[in-house]
N, C-alpha and C positions, 0 to 999 in steps of 0.2 A: 816336615823336614824329613828327607830320606838320607840314607848313607851317601848316595851320590850327590845329593843336594848339599850336604855338609861339606863334602870333598870339594865341590865346585866353589862354594862360598869361601872355604878356608884357603884354597889356592889363590882365588882372586884377591882376598884381603892380604895375604902374605906377600903376594906379588906387588900390591900397591904399597906395602910397607918397605919394599926395596929388596926382598930376598931373591936369591938366584933361583930361577925356575927349576933347574936341575936338582937342587937341594930340596925344594918343595916336593917335587915328584918323588924323590927317593924317600922322603919322610912319609908321604902319603901312600907308600907301599906299591908304587908302580915298579915292576920288575925290570931288571936289565934285559935288553933284547937278546943279548948273547947269553944263553943259559949256562954255559960252562964258566964264563967270566963272572956272571952274576952269582953263581954258587960260591965262589971264592972271595968275592969283593963286595957283596951286597951290604953287609952291616957297616963296613968301614967307610963307604963312599960318602963324602961330604959330612963326616961325623962332627967335626968341630962347628961347621956352619949350622948343622941340624940342632946341636945342643943350644947354641945361641938363639936360633930361631924359635925353638920350643920355649925358652925363657921369655923371649919377646912376646910370644903368643900368650903365655900365662900372664905377663904384665898387662897386655892389652885387655884380656878378659877381666882381670882384677880391676882395671880402671873402669870398665863398663859397669861392673858390679858396684863400684864405689860411687857411681853417679856421673860418669863422663857423659858428655853430650851424645844423645842417641837420637838419630833422625827417624821419626815415625813414618810409617807407610800410610799414605792417604788411601781411603777406600771410597768407592761410589756407594752412596746410600740412597740412590734414587728409587 
């Protein structure tokens, strides 16, 4: 797993969980294209959604840890 691989996996999973892609992007540290606007508004953008999303992610990870159904990856052992 790489940093970018984790980012891609997290974005895909959060998106499937129903979270707004803009809030996911902001949480995963993608910068505002307008540098001046980004300097003043970066931290607050989608803040309430991001807080709820982070809690949902923590709950998801806790459920996996507690034994939620995990689908294994099949490998070729030929």
